[in-house]
C-alpha positions as CSV (number, residue, x, y, z in Angstrom):
1,M,0.0,0.0,0.0
2,Q,1.3,3.5,-0.8
3,R,3.1,5.2,2.0
4,S,1.3,8.5,1.3
5,L,-2.1,6.8,1.8
6,R,-1.0,5.3,5.1
7,V,0.4,8.6,6.3
8,G,-2.7,10.4,5.1
9,R,-4.8,8.0,7.2
10,L,-2.7,8.8,10.3
11,A,-3.1,12.5,9.7
12,T,-6.9,12.0,9.5
13,F,-6.8,10.2,12.8
14,A,-4.9,13.1,14.2
15,Y,-7.6,15.6,13.1
16,F,-10.4,13.5,14.5
17,V,-8.7,13.2,17.8
18,L,-8.0,16.9,17.8
19,N,-11.7,17.7,17.1
20,G,-12.8,15.5,20.0
21,F,-10.2,16.9,22.3
22,I,-11.1,20.6,21.5
23,I,-14.8,20.1,22.0
24,G,-14.2,17.9,25.1
25,M,-12.0,20.6,26.7
26,W,-14.9,23.1,26.2
27,V,-17.4,20.7,27.7
28,V,-15.4,20.0,30.9
29,H,-15.0,23.8,31.3
30,I,-18.7,24.6,31.0
31,P,-19.4,24.8,34.7
32,A,-16.3,27.1,35.3
33,V,-17.2,29.4,32.4
34,E,-20.9,29.5,33.6
35,H,-19.8,30.5,37.1
36,R,-17.3,33.2,36.0
37,V,-19.7,34.8,33.5
38,G,-22.5,34.7,36.2
39,I,-25.4,33.1,34.2
40,T,-28.1,30.6,35.1
41,H,-28.5,27.1,33.6
42,A,-31.4,28.4,31.6
43,V,-29.4,31.1,30.0
44,L,-26.6,28.7,29.3
45,G,-29.0,26.4,27.6
46,W,-30.1,29.1,25.2
47,L,-26.5,30.1,24.5
48,L,-25.6,26.5,23.7
49,L,-28.1,26.8,20.8
50,L,-25.7,29.4,19.3
51,L,-23.0,26.7,19.4
52,G,-25.3,24.4,17.4
53,A,-26.3,27.2,15.0
54,G,-22.6,28.1,14.4
55,A,-21.8,24.4,13.7
56,F,-24.6,24.0,11.2
57,A,-23.5,27.1,9.4
58,G,-19.9,26.0,9.3
59,M,-20.9,22.7,7.8
60,Q,-22.8,24.2,5.0
61,V,-20.0,26.6,4.2
62,T,-17.2,24.2,4.3
63,G,-18.7,21.3,2.3
64,P,-18.6,23.2,-1.1
65,L,-15.2,24.7,-0.2
66,A,-13.8,21.2,0.3
67,D,-15.0,20.3,-3.2
68,R,-13.7,23.5,-4.6
69,F,-10.2,23.6,-3.1
70,G,-9.7,20.1,-1.7
71,A,-9.7,18.8,1.8
72,R,-5.9,19.1,1.9
73,I,-6.4,22.9,2.2
74,V,-9.7,23.1,4.0
75,V,-8.9,20.7,6.8
76,P,-5.9,22.6,8.3
77,V,-7.7,25.9,7.9
78,S,-10.8,24.5,9.7
79,A,-8.7,22.9,12.4
80,A,-6.8,26.1,13.1
81,L,-10.1,28.0,13.3
82,C,-11.6,25.5,15.7
83,S,-8.5,25.4,17.8
84,A,-8.2,29.2,18.1
85,A,-11.9,29.6,18.9
86,V,-11.8,27.3,21.9
87,V,-10.1,29.9,24.0
88,L,-12.8,32.5,23.4
89,P,-15.4,31.1,25.9
90,G,-12.7,31.3,28.6
91,L,-12.2,35.0,27.8
92,A,-15.9,35.9,27.9
93,S,-17.0,38.3,30.6
94,N,-20.7,38.6,30.0
95,V,-23.6,36.9,28.2
96,W,-23.0,38.7,25.0
97,T,-19.4,37.9,24.6
98,L,-20.0,34.3,25.6
99,G,-22.7,34.0,23.0
100,A,-20.4,35.4,20.3
101,A,-17.6,33.0,21.5
102,L,-19.9,30.0,21.3
103,L,-21.1,31.0,17.9
104,A,-17.4,31.2,16.7
105,L,-16.5,27.9,18.4
106,G,-19.5,26.2,16.8
107,F,-18.6,27.5,13.4
108,G,-15.1,26.3,13.7
109,N,-16.3,22.9,14.9
110,G,-18.7,22.6,12.0
111,C,-16.0,23.5,9.5
112,L,-13.6,20.9,10.9
113,D,-16.3,18.2,11.2
114,V,-17.2,18.3,7.5
115,A,-13.7,18.9,6.2
116,M,-12.1,16.0,8.1
117,N,-15.0,13.7,7.1
118,A,-14.6,14.7,3.5
119,H,-10.9,13.8,3.7
120,A,-11.8,10.5,5.5
121,V,-14.0,9.6,2.5
122,Q,-11.0,10.2,0.2
123,V,-8.8,8.0,2.4
124,E,-11.4,5.3,2.4
125,H,-11.7,5.5,-1.4
126,G,-7.9,4.9,-1.6
127,Y,-8.0,1.9,0.7
128,Q,-11.0,0.4,-1.2
129,R,-12.4,-0.9,2.1
130,P,-14.4,0.6,5.0
131,V,-12.2,2.7,7.4
132,M,-14.7,5.4,8.4
133,S,-15.9,4.0,11.7
134,A,-12.4,3.9,13.1
135,F,-12.0,7.7,12.5
136,H,-15.2,8.3,14.5
137,A,-13.9,6.1,17.3
138,T,-10.8,8.3,17.6
139,Y,-13.0,11.4,17.9
140,S,-14.4,9.7,21.0
141,L,-10.9,9.0,22.3
142,G,-10.1,12.7,21.9
143,G,-13.0,13.5,24.1
144,V,-11.8,10.9,26.7
145,A,-8.4,12.5,26.7
146,A,-10.0,16.0,27.2
147,A,-12.0,14.7,30.2
148,L,-8.9,13.3,31.9
149,I,-6.7,16.3,31.2
150,G,-9.5,18.7,32.0
151,A,-10.3,17.1,35.3
152,R,-6.7,17.5,36.3
153,T,-6.3,21.1,35.2
154,L,-9.6,22.1,36.8
155,S,-8.3,20.9,40.1
156,W,-5.6,23.5,39.9
157,D,-8.3,26.2,39.9
158,R,-6.8,28.1,37.0
159,H,-8.7,30.6,35.0
160,P,-10.5,28.8,32.1
161,A,-8.8,31.1,29.6
162,A,-5.4,29.7,30.7
163,T,-6.2,26.0,30.2
164,L,-8.3,26.6,27.1
165,G,-5.4,28.7,25.7
166,V,-3.1,25.7,26.2
167,A,-5.6,23.5,24.4
168,A,-5.7,26.0,21.6
169,A,-1.9,26.0,21.3
170,V,-1.8,22.2,21.3
171,G,-4.5,22.2,18.6
172,L,-2.6,24.6,16.4
173,A,0.6,22.6,16.8
174,V,-1.2,19.4,15.7
175,T,-2.7,21.2,12.8
176,I,0.6,22.4,11.5
177,L,2.4,19.0,12.0
178,A,-0.4,16.9,10.4
179,A,-1.2,19.1,7.4
180,P,1.7,18.0,5.1
181,A,0.5,14.4,5.3
182,L,-3.0,15.1,4.0
183,L,-3.8,13.6,0.5
184,R,-3.9,15.7,-2.6
185,P,-7.2,16.1,-4.4
186,E,-8.1,13.0,-6.4
187,S,-8.9,14.9,-9.6
188,P,-6.9,17.8,-11.0
189,H,-10.2,19.1,-12.4
190,A,-11.9,19.5,-9.0
191,A,-12.0,23.3,-9.3
192,E,-13.7,23.2,-12.7
193,A,-16.1,20.4,-11.5
194,F,-17.3,22.7,-8.7
195,V,-19.1,25.1,-11.0
196,P,-21.6,22.8,-12.7
197,E,-21.9,20.8,-9.4
198,I,-23.4,23.7,-7.4
199,R,-26.1,24.1,-10.1
200,R,-27.2,20.5,-9.8
201,S,-30.0,19.6,-7.4
202,T,-29.1,17.3,-4.5
203,P,-30.0,13.7,-5.3
204,R,-32.9,12.4,-3.3
205,R,-30.7,9.6,-2.0
206,I,-28.5,12.1,-0.2
207,W,-31.5,13.7,1.5
208,F,-32.7,10.2,2.5
209,L,-29.3,9.5,4.0
210,A,-29.4,12.9,5.8
211,G,-32.9,12.0,7.2
212,L,-31.5,8.8,8.5
213,A,-28.6,10.6,10.1
214,L,-31.0,13.0,11.8
215,M,-32.9,10.1,13.3
216,L,-29.9,8.1,14.4
217,M,-28.0,11.1,15.8
218,L,-31.1,12.1,17.7
219,C,-30.9,8.7,19.3
220,E,-27.3,9.4,20.3
221,G,-28.4,12.7,21.7
222,V,-31.0,11.0,23.8
223,A,-28.3,8.9,25.4
224,N,-26.0,12.0,25.9
225,D,-28.7,14.1,27.5
226,W,-31.1,11.6,29.3
227,S,-29.2,8.4,30.2
228,A,-27.9,9.5,33.6
229,L,-31.1,11.4,34.4
230,H,-33.3,8.3,33.6
231,L,-31.3,6.1,35.9
232,R,-31.4,8.6,38.7
233,D,-35.1,9.4,38.4
234,A,-36.7,6.2,37.3
235,L,-34.6,3.8,39.4
236,A,-33.5,6.1,42.2
237,A,-29.8,5.4,41.5
238,P,-27.1,7.4,43.3
239,A,-25.5,10.1,41.3
240,A,-22.2,8.2,40.9
241,T,-24.1,5.1,39.6
242,A,-26.3,7.2,37.3
243,A,-23.2,8.6,35.7
244,L,-22.4,5.0,34.6
245,A,-25.3,5.0,32.3
246,Y,-23.7,7.4,29.9
247,G,-20.2,5.9,30.6
248,T,-21.3,2.4,29.5
249,F,-23.0,3.9,26.4
250,A,-20.0,5.9,25.4
251,T,-17.6,3.1,25.9
252,A,-19.7,0.7,23.8
253,M,-19.9,3.3,21.1
254,T,-16.1,3.7,21.0
255,V,-15.4,0.0,21.0
256,G,-18.1,-0.7,18.5
257,R,-16.7,1.9,16.1
258,L,-13.2,0.3,16.3
259,L,-14.7,-3.0,15.2
260,A,-17.4,-1.8,12.8
261,D,-15.1,-1.4,9.8
262,R,-14.2,-5.1,9.8
263,V,-17.8,-6.0,10.0
264,A,-18.7,-3.6,7.1
265,A,-15.9,-5.0,5.0
266,R,-17.1,-8.5,5.4
267,F,-20.9,-8.2,5.4
268,G,-21.4,-4.7,3.8
269,P,-22.5,-1.4,5.2
270,A,-26.2,-2.2,4.7
271,T,-25.9,-5.1,7.1
272,V,-24.1,-2.9,9.7
273,L,-27.0,-0.4,9.5
274,R,-29.8,-3.0,9.5
275,C,-28.4,-5.2,12.3
276,G,-26.9,-2.3,14.3
277,A,-30.0,-0.2,14.4
278,S,-32.1,-3.3,15.3
279,V,-29.8,-4.1,18.2
280,A,-29.8,-0.5,19.3
281,A,-33.6,-0.6,19.4
282,L,-33.7,-3.7,21.5
283,G,-31.1,-2.2,23.9
284,L,-33.3,1.0,24.3
285,I,-36.4,-1.1,24.8
286,T,-34.6,-2.9,27.6
287,V,-33.7,0.5,29.2
288,A,-37.3,1.7,29.0
289,L,-38.8,-1.4,30.6
290,S,-36.1,-2.5,33.0
291,P,-36.8,-2.3,36.7
292,W,-33.2,-3.1,37.8
293,I,-30.1,-0.9,37.6
294,P,-27.7,-3.7,36.2
295,L,-30.1,-4.6,33.5
296,T,-30.6,-0.9,32.6
297,L,-26.8,-0.4,32.3
298,A,-26.7,-3.5,30.1
299,G,-29.4,-1.9,27.9
300,W,-27.4,1.3,27.5
301,T,-24.4,-0.8,26.6
302,V,-26.3,-2.7,23.9
303,F,-27.8,0.6,22.7
304,G,-24.3,2.1,22.2
305,A,-22.9,-1.0,20.6
306,G,-25.7,-1.1,18.1
307,L,-25.6,2.6,17.2
308,S,-21.8,2.7,17.0
309,G,-21.3,1.8,13.3
310,C,-24.5,3.2,11.8
311,V,-23.8,6.9,11.3
312,P,-20.3,6.4,9.9
313,Q,-21.8,4.3,7.1
314,L,-24.1,7.1,6.2
315,F,-21.2,9.6,6.0
316,S,-19.2,7.2,3.9
317,A,-22.1,6.6,1.5
318,A,-22.8,10.3,1.1
319,G,-19.1,11.0,0.3
320,Q,-18.8,8.1,-2.1
321,A,-22.0,8.9,-4.0
322,D,-20.4,11.6,-6.1
323,R,-16.6,12.1,-5.9
324,N,-16.9,15.7,-7.2
325,A,-19.4,16.7,-4.5
326,A,-18.2,14.6,-1.6
327,G,-17.8,17.7,0.7
328,A,-21.2,19.2,-0.1
329,N,-23.0,15.8,0.3
330,V,-21.2,15.0,3.6
331,A,-22.2,18.6,4.8
332,R,-25.8,17.9,4.1
333,V,-25.8,14.6,6.0
334,A,-23.7,15.9,8.8
335,G,-25.8,19.1,9.1
336,L,-29.1,17.3,9.4
337,G,-27.5,14.8,11.7
338,Y,-26.3,17.6,14.0
339,L,-29.8,19.0,14.1
340,G,-30.9,15.6,15.3
341,V,-28.5,15.9,18.2
342,L,-29.9,19.3,19.1
343,A,-33.5,18.1,18.6
344,G,-33.2,15.4,21.2
345,P,-33.6,17.6,24.3
346,A,-36.2,19.8,22.5
347,I,-38.4,16.8,21.7
348,I,-37.9,14.5,24.7
349,G,-38.1,17.2,27.3
350,P,-41.6,18.4,26.5
351,M,-42.9,14.8,26.1
352,T,-42.0,14.2,29.8
353,H,-44.8,16.6,30.8
354,F,-47.3,14.0,29.5
355,V,-45.6,10.6,29.9
356,P,-42.7,9.1,32.0
357,L,-39.2,9.6,30.6
358,G,-38.8,5.9,29.9
359,V,-41.9,5.9,27.7
360,T,-40.4,8.8,25.6
361,F,-37.6,6.4,24.6
362,F,-40.0,4.6,22.3
363,L,-39.7,7.5,19.9
364,P,-36.0,6.9,19.3
365,V,-36.8,3.1,19.3
366,A,-39.1,3.8,16.3
367,F,-36.4,5.8,14.6
368,C,-34.0,2.9,15.0
369,F,-36.4,0.5,13.4
370,I,-37.1,2.9,10.5
371,A,-33.3,3.1,9.9
372,A,-33.0,-0.7,10.0
373,A,-35.9,-1.0,7.5
374,S,-34.2,1.5,5.2
375,S,-30.8,-0.2,5.1
376,S,-31.0,-1.0,1.4
377,V,-30.1,2.7,0.7
378,L,-26.5,1.7,1.5
379,R,-26.3,-1.1,-1.1
380,A,-23.3,-0.5,-3.4
381,Q,-24.0,2.0,-6.1
382,P,-21.5,3.3,-8.7
383,S,-19.9,6.6,-7.5
384,V,-20.0,9.6,-9.8
385,T,-16.8,11.2,-11.1
386,E,-16.7,13.8,-13.9
387,P,-13.2,14.5,-15.1
388,R,-13.3,16.7,-18.2
389,T,-10.7,14.8,-20.1
390,P,-9.3,11.3,-19.9
391,L,-6.0,11.1,-18.0
392,P,-3.3,8.5,-18.5
393,M,-3.2,5.8,-15.9
394,A,0.1,7.0,-14.5
395,S,-1.4,10.5,-13.9
396,L,-4.4,9.0,-12.2
397,Q,-2.2,7.0,-9.9
398,R,-0.1,10.1,-9.1
399,H,-3.1,12.2,-8.2
400,S,-4.7,9.6,-6.0
401,R,-1.8,9.7,-3.6
């Protein structure tokens, strides 16, 4: 296998870890920033919507730019923007500056999310086998590293701007070191291909993939936001035990993504989606109906394991559908998927006024079954490439490195 492709894969791992680390560092500093700015939980909740809005905007801007200029250029720029922006919440002194800081951080995160996924699609195309899930697993590992490092630095009682500034410096250093290893664009005509591409309507298959991403990432959001609360309120678990609900889910997600590529290579991405979403549904049903804490924790574990490989298959399919519009297509799928993460609290929360929290989990269960029934959308289809003139084989090989 070409050395440049292997090195490009390692660089992609680095950017996924970096993205998880940067966002994780912000998450662990949320209480400290909230206290220093002097806002309530309710105000913080509204401000976090700006983080989501910025991320969605960044995704939509970066997708076409990745197609126009190539991920080799867009990924480092996005990573630098995301890294620099993480220090801004630590510098905020009031609600207005914190809102602006979160909008900027969200924008940088959205840019990096789409750019690195577009490059991951290019790497996967070079390997000619599934490798996407492993990239998403390393994003989770970056978040774990941030949690461990953040817990330690917070114990020193330093100003958030100091530790977030160090995180920003680390991010910029990784960005600079990993940038030269990124792959060059696959087609020398990418710039010309961009012009007719933006006039073309998005294929219905891409919107269908985006809809599935919205549903499945809403399911992930339910685990992120409600797993610990459900264990505490429904089963009267102590706070430390309740925290294990999300911990078991997140661990299963990470391990599952490390293994999902091998399963996809052997049985196909459609099988991963069909079986994974079905297993996730059974896990969440167990959570909703379980009267015992150990069984509930097992249900969250099964839920995470089932979901783990589903969303990466959707990203990969979107990127492979049209080689000249990989960035834009990934942006659409990632953008709607991110809205799903944000929609989880907005949908589940109001439902709890009418039914118990456990009963509301049957909505994401239904989404999982819909995704499983729709798995045929991932069956292999020829990807679209539109070079303007035929290229000699040697030239094609050179540009694919």
